[in-house]
C-alpha positions as CSV (number, residue, x, y, z in Angstrom):
1,M,0.0,0.0,0.0
2,A,2.9,2.4,-0.8
3,F,0.4,4.7,-2.6
4,R,-0.7,6.0,0.8
5,K,2.4,8.1,0.9
6,L,0.4,10.5,-1.2
7,I,-2.0,11.2,1.6
8,G,-0.6,14.1,3.4
9,A,-0.2,16.3,2.6
10,A,-2.0,3.0,13.3
11,V,-5.8,-9.6,20.0
12,A,-5.2,-12.9,20.4
13,V,-2.6,-12.8,23.1
14,A,-0.6,-10.2,25.1
15,V,3.1,-10.7,24.3
16,F,4.6,-8.6,27.1
17,A,3.7,-8.0,30.6
18,C,3.8,-4.3,29.7
19,G,2.4,-5.0,26.2
20,P,-0.9,-4.2,24.5
21,A,-4.1,-3.8,26.5
22,L,-6.7,-6.1,25.2
23,A,-10.0,-4.5,24.4
24,A,-13.4,-6.0,24.0
25,A,-15.1,-6.1,20.6
26,P,-17.2,-3.1,19.6
27,N,-20.3,-3.2,21.7
28,S,-22.7,-4.2,19.0
29,P,-24.5,-7.2,17.5
30,A,-22.4,-6.7,14.4
31,F,-19.3,-8.2,16.0
32,V,-18.4,-11.1,18.2
33,T,-14.9,-12.2,19.3
34,A,-13.4,-15.4,18.1
35,A,-10.2,-17.3,18.5
36,P,-7.9,-16.7,15.5
37,E,-7.7,-20.5,14.6
38,T,-11.5,-20.6,14.1
39,V,-11.2,-18.2,11.1
40,G,-7.9,-19.4,9.6
41,F,-5.3,-17.3,11.6
42,T,-2.7,-18.5,14.0
43,A,-2.4,-16.9,17.4
44,E,1.4,-17.0,17.0
45,G,1.2,-15.0,13.8
46,L,-1.0,-12.3,15.2
47,A,1.2,-12.1,18.3
48,K,3.9,-11.0,15.8
49,L,1.6,-8.2,14.7
50,D,1.1,-7.1,18.3
51,A,4.8,-7.4,19.0
52,H,5.6,-5.1,16.0
53,M,3.2,-2.4,17.1
54,Q,4.3,-2.6,20.7
55,G,7.9,-2.4,19.5
56,L,7.2,0.9,17.8
57,V,5.9,2.2,21.1
58,D,8.7,0.8,23.2
59,T,11.3,2.4,20.9
60,G,9.6,5.8,21.0
61,H,8.5,5.9,17.3
62,L,4.9,6.1,18.4
63,P,3.2,7.2,21.6
64,G,0.4,4.7,20.9
65,V,-1.5,2.8,18.3
66,T,-4.8,0.8,18.0
67,T,-5.5,-2.0,15.6
68,M,-8.4,-4.3,14.7
69,L,-8.7,-7.3,12.5
70,V,-12.1,-8.8,11.7
71,R,-12.8,-11.9,9.6
72,H,-16.2,-13.4,8.8
73,G,-17.6,-10.7,11.1
74,K,-15.6,-11.9,14.1
75,V,-13.0,-9.8,15.9
76,V,-9.8,-11.9,16.1
77,N,-7.4,-9.2,17.0
78,Y,-8.3,-5.8,18.7
79,A,-5.4,-4.3,20.6
80,V,-4.3,-0.9,22.0
81,H,-0.7,-0.1,22.6
82,G,1.0,2.7,24.4
83,K,-0.5,6.1,25.3
84,K,-2.7,8.8,23.7
85,G,0.3,11.1,23.9
86,F,3.9,10.6,25.1
87,D,3.0,12.2,28.4
88,G,-0.6,11.3,28.3
89,P,-3.0,8.6,29.7
90,P,-3.0,5.1,28.2
91,M,-4.5,4.5,24.7
92,T,-8.0,3.1,25.0
93,K,-10.4,1.4,22.6
94,D,-12.5,4.6,22.5
95,T,-9.6,6.9,21.8
96,I,-10.6,9.5,19.1
97,F,-8.4,10.3,16.1
98,R,-8.5,12.9,13.4
99,I,-8.9,10.6,10.4
100,Y,-8.2,13.2,7.7
101,S,-8.4,11.6,4.2
102,Q,-10.1,8.5,5.6
103,T,-13.0,10.8,5.5
104,K,-13.1,10.4,1.7
105,P,-14.7,7.0,1.6
106,V,-17.4,8.2,3.9
107,T,-18.1,11.2,1.6
108,G,-18.1,8.7,-1.3
109,V,-20.8,6.6,0.4
110,A,-22.8,9.8,0.9
111,M,-22.5,10.5,-2.8
112,M,-23.6,7.0,-3.7
113,I,-26.7,7.2,-1.5
114,L,-27.8,10.1,-3.6
115,Y,-26.7,8.2,-6.8
116,E,-29.1,5.4,-5.8
117,E,-31.8,8.0,-5.4
118,G,-31.3,9.1,-9.0
119,K,-29.9,12.5,-8.1
120,W,-26.9,12.3,-10.4
121,K,-25.2,10.0,-12.9
122,L,-21.5,9.0,-13.3
123,D,-21.1,10.5,-16.7
124,D,-22.7,13.8,-15.8
125,P,-20.4,16.8,-16.1
126,V,-19.5,18.2,-12.7
127,S,-20.5,21.6,-14.1
128,K,-24.2,20.4,-14.0
129,Y,-23.9,20.8,-10.2
130,I,-21.2,23.4,-10.0
131,P,-21.7,25.8,-12.9
132,E,-18.5,27.6,-12.1
133,F,-16.6,24.6,-13.5
134,A,-18.2,24.9,-17.0
135,S,-15.2,26.6,-18.7
136,L,-12.1,25.3,-17.0
137,R,-8.7,25.6,-18.7
138,V,-5.7,23.3,-18.6
139,F,-2.2,24.1,-17.6
140,K,0.4,24.3,-20.4
141,G,3.3,26.2,-18.8
142,V,4.4,29.3,-16.9
143,N,4.8,32.6,-18.8
144,P,7.8,34.8,-18.2
145,D,5.7,37.1,-16.0
146,G,4.7,34.1,-13.8
147,S,1.2,33.8,-15.1
148,F,-0.1,30.5,-16.4
149,D,-0.1,29.6,-20.1
150,T,-3.3,27.5,-20.6
151,V,-5.5,25.9,-23.2
152,P,-9.3,25.2,-22.9
153,A,-10.3,21.9,-21.4
154,D,-11.7,19.5,-23.9
155,R,-14.8,19.1,-21.7
156,P,-15.7,19.6,-18.0
157,P,-14.6,16.7,-15.7
158,T,-17.3,14.1,-15.1
159,M,-18.7,12.9,-11.8
160,R,-16.9,9.6,-12.3
161,E,-13.6,11.5,-12.7
162,I,-14.0,13.6,-9.6
163,M,-14.7,10.4,-7.6
164,S,-11.5,8.8,-9.0
165,H,-9.2,11.8,-8.8
166,S,-8.8,11.9,-12.6
167,G,-10.7,15.1,-13.3
168,G,-7.5,17.2,-13.5
169,F,-7.9,19.1,-10.2
170,A,-5.0,19.4,-7.7
171,Y,-4.5,19.6,-4.0
172,G,-1.5,21.7,-2.9
173,L,-0.2,19.2,-0.4
174,V,2.5,17.9,-2.7
175,P,3.9,20.9,-4.4
176,D,5.4,19.1,-7.4
177,N,4.2,21.7,-9.9
178,P,3.1,25.3,-10.1
179,I,-0.6,24.4,-9.9
180,D,-0.1,22.6,-6.6
181,K,1.7,25.7,-5.3
182,A,-1.2,27.9,-6.4
183,Y,-3.7,25.5,-4.7
184,A,-1.7,25.7,-1.4
185,R,-1.5,29.5,-1.7
186,N,-5.1,30.2,-2.7
187,V,-7.6,27.3,-2.5
188,L,-6.6,25.7,0.8
189,G,-7.1,29.1,2.6
190,A,-10.7,29.5,1.4
191,R,-13.0,30.3,4.3
192,T,-16.4,29.8,2.6
193,Q,-17.9,27.4,0.0
194,K,-18.3,30.3,-2.5
195,E,-14.7,31.3,-2.2
196,F,-13.5,27.7,-2.4
197,V,-15.3,27.1,-5.6
198,E,-14.3,30.4,-7.2
199,K,-10.6,29.9,-6.4
200,I,-10.7,26.4,-7.9
201,A,-12.4,27.7,-11.0
202,E,-9.8,30.4,-11.4
203,L,-6.9,27.9,-11.6
204,P,-6.2,25.6,-14.5
205,L,-6.5,21.8,-14.4
206,V,-3.2,19.9,-14.3
207,A,-4.2,17.8,-17.3
208,Q,-7.1,17.2,-19.6
209,P,-10.0,15.4,-17.7
210,G,-9.6,11.6,-17.7
211,T,-5.9,11.6,-18.7
212,R,-4.1,11.6,-15.4
213,W,-4.5,10.4,-11.8
214,K,-3.9,13.3,-9.5
215,Y,-4.8,13.4,-5.8
216,S,-7.0,16.4,-5.4
217,V,-9.7,18.5,-3.7
218,S,-12.3,16.4,-5.7
219,V,-13.8,14.9,-2.5
220,D,-14.3,18.3,-0.9
221,I,-16.1,19.2,-4.2
222,Q,-18.2,16.0,-3.7
223,G,-19.1,17.3,-0.2
224,L,-20.5,20.5,-1.7
225,I,-22.5,18.5,-4.2
226,V,-23.9,16.3,-1.4
227,E,-25.1,19.5,0.3
228,K,-26.6,20.9,-2.9
229,L,-28.5,17.7,-3.8
230,S,-29.7,16.8,-0.3
231,G,-30.5,20.3,0.9
232,M,-28.6,19.4,4.1
233,S,-25.2,20.2,5.5
234,L,-22.7,17.5,4.9
235,G,-22.4,16.7,8.6
236,D,-26.2,16.5,9.0
237,F,-26.5,14.2,6.0
238,M,-23.8,11.9,7.2
239,Q,-25.3,11.8,10.6
240,K,-28.8,11.0,9.4
241,R,-28.0,8.6,6.6
242,I,-24.7,6.9,7.7
243,F,-23.7,7.5,11.4
244,E,-27.0,7.0,13.1
245,P,-28.1,3.9,11.2
246,L,-24.6,2.4,11.8
247,K,-24.4,3.5,15.4
248,M,-21.2,5.4,14.8
249,T,-21.6,7.5,17.9
250,D,-18.1,9.0,18.0
251,T,-17.7,10.1,14.4
252,G,-18.3,13.7,13.1
253,F,-16.8,16.9,12.0
254,W,-16.3,18.3,15.5
255,L,-15.8,17.1,19.0
256,P,-18.2,18.0,21.8
257,A,-16.5,19.2,25.0
258,G,-17.4,16.1,26.8
259,K,-15.3,14.0,24.5
260,T,-12.1,16.1,24.2
261,D,-10.3,14.1,26.8
262,R,-10.5,11.1,24.6
263,L,-8.7,12.7,21.7
264,A,-5.2,11.4,21.0
265,S,-2.4,14.0,20.9
266,L,-1.4,14.9,17.4
267,Y,2.3,14.9,16.5
268,L,4.3,15.9,13.5
269,W,7.6,14.3,12.3
270,S,10.1,17.2,12.2
271,P,12.9,16.6,9.6
272,K,14.9,19.4,11.2
273,E,14.7,17.9,14.7
274,Q,14.5,14.3,13.5
275,K,11.8,13.6,16.0
276,L,8.1,13.9,16.7
277,V,6.9,17.3,17.9
278,P,3.4,18.5,18.8
279,A,1.6,19.3,15.6
280,S,0.4,22.8,14.7
281,G,-0.4,24.8,11.6
282,F,-3.0,24.7,8.8
283,M,-3.3,20.9,8.9
284,V,-4.6,21.0,12.5
285,L,-8.3,21.9,12.0
286,D,-10.3,23.4,14.8
287,I,-12.6,20.6,15.9
288,T,-14.0,22.3,19.0
289,K,-17.0,23.6,17.1
290,P,-19.0,22.8,13.9
291,P,-16.9,24.0,10.8
292,V,-18.1,26.8,8.5
293,M,-17.3,24.4,5.6
294,A,-17.1,20.7,6.5
295,S,-14.2,19.1,4.6
296,G,-15.5,16.0,2.8
297,G,-11.9,15.3,2.0
298,G,-10.5,15.3,5.4
299,G,-12.5,16.7,8.3
300,L,-13.9,13.8,10.3
301,V,-12.8,12.5,13.7
302,S,-13.6,8.9,14.6
303,T,-12.6,5.8,16.6
304,N,-11.3,2.4,15.6
305,A,-14.6,0.9,16.8
306,D,-16.8,3.3,14.9
307,Y,-14.9,3.0,11.6
308,A,-15.0,-0.8,12.0
309,R,-18.8,-0.6,11.7
310,F,-18.4,1.4,8.5
311,A,-15.9,-1.1,7.1
312,Q,-18.1,-4.1,8.0
313,M,-21.1,-2.4,6.3
314,L,-19.1,-2.2,3.1
315,L,-17.7,-5.7,3.4
316,N,-21.3,-6.9,3.9
317,G,-22.3,-5.3,0.6
318,G,-23.9,-2.2,2.1
319,T,-25.8,-3.4,5.2
320,L,-25.1,-3.8,8.9
321,D,-27.4,-5.0,11.7
322,G,-30.4,-4.9,9.4
323,K,-29.7,-1.3,8.3
324,R,-29.1,-1.0,4.6
325,I,-26.9,2.0,3.6
326,L,-26.2,1.0,0.0
327,K,-27.1,-1.8,-2.4
328,P,-24.6,-4.5,-3.0
329,E,-24.2,-3.5,-6.6
330,T,-23.4,0.0,-5.6
331,V,-20.6,-1.1,-3.2
332,K,-19.3,-3.3,-6.0
333,L,-19.3,-0.2,-8.3
334,M,-17.3,1.8,-5.7
335,R,-14.6,-0.9,-5.6
336,T,-14.4,-1.3,-9.4
337,N,-11.6,0.5,-11.2
338,A,-12.9,3.7,-12.7
339,L,-9.7,5.0,-14.4
340,S,-9.4,5.4,-18.1
341,D,-7.4,3.1,-20.4
342,A,-5.0,6.0,-20.9
343,I,-4.2,6.2,-17.2
344,M,-4.0,2.4,-16.7
345,S,-1.6,2.0,-19.6
346,S,0.7,4.8,-18.5
347,D,3.8,4.3,-16.4
348,V,3.1,7.2,-14.0
349,P,2.6,5.9,-10.4
350,P,0.8,5.0,-8.4
351,F,-2.1,3.5,-10.3
352,N,-1.7,1.6,-13.5
353,A,-1.9,-2.0,-14.8
354,A,1.8,-2.6,-14.3
355,R,1.4,-2.1,-10.5
356,G,-1.8,-4.1,-10.3
357,R,-3.7,-1.2,-8.7
358,G,-6.5,1.0,-9.9
359,F,-8.8,3.5,-8.3
360,G,-12.6,3.2,-8.0
361,L,-15.0,5.7,-6.5
362,D,-13.2,7.2,-3.5
363,F,-11.2,3.9,-2.9
364,A,-7.9,2.5,-4.1
365,V,-8.5,-1.0,-5.5
366,V,-6.3,-4.1,-5.9
367,L,-6.7,-5.5,-9.4
368,D,-3.9,-8.0,-9.5
369,S,-2.6,-9.5,-6.2
370,A,0.5,-10.9,-7.8
371,K,1.6,-7.4,-8.6
372,A,0.1,-5.5,-5.7
373,G,-0.1,-8.1,-2.9
374,P,-0.6,-9.3,-0.4
375,Q,-4.3,-8.4,-0.2
376,G,-6.8,-10.4,-2.2
377,E,-7.9,-9.1,-5.6
378,G,-10.8,-6.7,-5.1
379,T,-9.4,-5.2,-1.9
380,F,-10.3,-1.6,-1.5
381,S,-8.7,0.9,0.9
382,W,-7.5,4.3,1.8
383,G,-6.0,6.2,4.8
384,G,-5.4,9.5,6.4
385,A,-2.6,12.1,6.7
386,A,-2.1,11.4,10.4
387,G,-1.4,7.7,9.7
388,T,-4.8,6.0,10.0
389,W,-5.2,3.2,7.5
390,F,-7.5,0.4,6.6
391,W,-8.2,-2.2,3.9
392,I,-11.3,-4.3,3.1
393,D,-10.6,-7.6,1.5
394,P,-13.9,-9.2,0.1
395,K,-12.0,-12.2,-1.3
396,N,-10.8,-13.2,2.2
397,D,-13.9,-11.7,3.9
398,L,-11.8,-9.5,6.3
399,F,-10.9,-6.0,7.1
400,F,-8.1,-4.4,9.0
401,L,-8.0,-1.0,10.7
402,G,-5.0,0.9,12.2
403,M,-4.9,4.3,13.9
404,I,-2.0,6.5,14.9
405,H,-1.8,10.3,15.1
406,I,1.4,11.3,13.3
407,L,1.5,13.9,10.5
408,N,4.4,13.5,8.0
409,K,5.1,10.0,9.3
410,D,7.0,9.1,6.2
411,G,10.0,11.0,7.6
412,D,10.6,8.2,10.1
413,P,11.7,5.0,8.4
414,A,10.4,2.9,11.3
415,I,6.8,3.9,10.7
416,K,6.6,5.1,7.1
417,D,5.5,1.6,6.0
418,I,3.4,0.7,9.0
419,D,0.5,-0.1,6.7
420,D,2.5,-2.4,4.4
421,D,4.1,-4.0,7.4
422,S,0.8,-4.7,9.1
423,A,-0.5,-6.2,5.8
424,K,2.4,-8.6,5.6
425,L,2.0,-9.7,9.2
426,V,-1.8,-10.2,8.8
427,Y,-1.5,-12.3,5.7
428,D,1.5,-14.3,7.0
429,A,-0.8,-15.2,9.9
430,L,-3.7,-16.3,7.6
431,V,-2.6,-19.9,7.2
432,N,-6.0,-21.4,6.4
433,P,-7.9,-19.0,4.1
434,A,-10.6,-21.6,3.4
435,K,-11.8,-21.6,7.1
């Protein structure tokens, strides 16, 4: 899952006397606990997963981490390690994290609820819902005076393209070109929805729609479309149509005062100091009150237990505890590659046929396990800038969640691949997939 380095802009037995605290399964009919061997895992293999996470805590690379592994709807590994902060109280199963871009799949589900209601179609131009995007232009170069040399877009991006990051928009978190720098300077500082849309419309696309995968503000655009089509705020829509039915009681765009003591401390890897320091700056959103503009691309807070209910709903084909959020065919559509042949045949990372990975509707998807491994084909996933990560593997009927609270974690070699490392340990422990 090395593609997650783009994002930004984690129990069978206790292995040590001072090791992971064992937590009960989420308090819900959706989950029961089970011994690893009953669903094809070995306790010894999952002990290695716990030992790896505890080792990162013991060596000071993480203050704490919480993980959960569920197969066939049964929790076989649910552990908390370390503390909420280096000088804080112990990590607990109800610790709250800023999940940043792990918000994107939730916004995608909100979009698909409206899709099922016939409110929009995949090949609709996005300008049908945001008219300001009707006459976008495409970056060609930079003029001597610093202005952009542009050409007209062949057409507006489609809804399918904004849900697969192939519409040509940018983000500004990875300033690899002048457009990203302009996004960081102008778009990310927008204070209202109107200003946000206008500033995007003023900037050129990085490429013609459908020709390049580029991580972008597309999911924040989706959030605005959800509000337009539903007549509700994004937070209210998610609360009514997703969080309440799924009993996700600790997920939202802001944190009530009574829950602030459960929030994990947020750190940033400092290249200058070569260590973790308390995080500050524009990436640290104010979550003490409802936002003026909810970020569909990165604004939610949640817990491992809450997000597990969301993941199990998707693994079940859109339903949980008798509450249907989406139809099975809609979930399948979300985890089906949506990228054009031009993108899939290119050699530009991270998504193409050569790497065995594509991108669906707000999810990365595994197309070829031999190339992308170790997850089964059809696995869909994403993660967040502070190190939260998850994958859902329908072939093996399992999902895994990990939550840490570290921005710029890729600066520390010990934790930069925590998602890949956890995947290897999980599948090494799955010795009897037929169970």
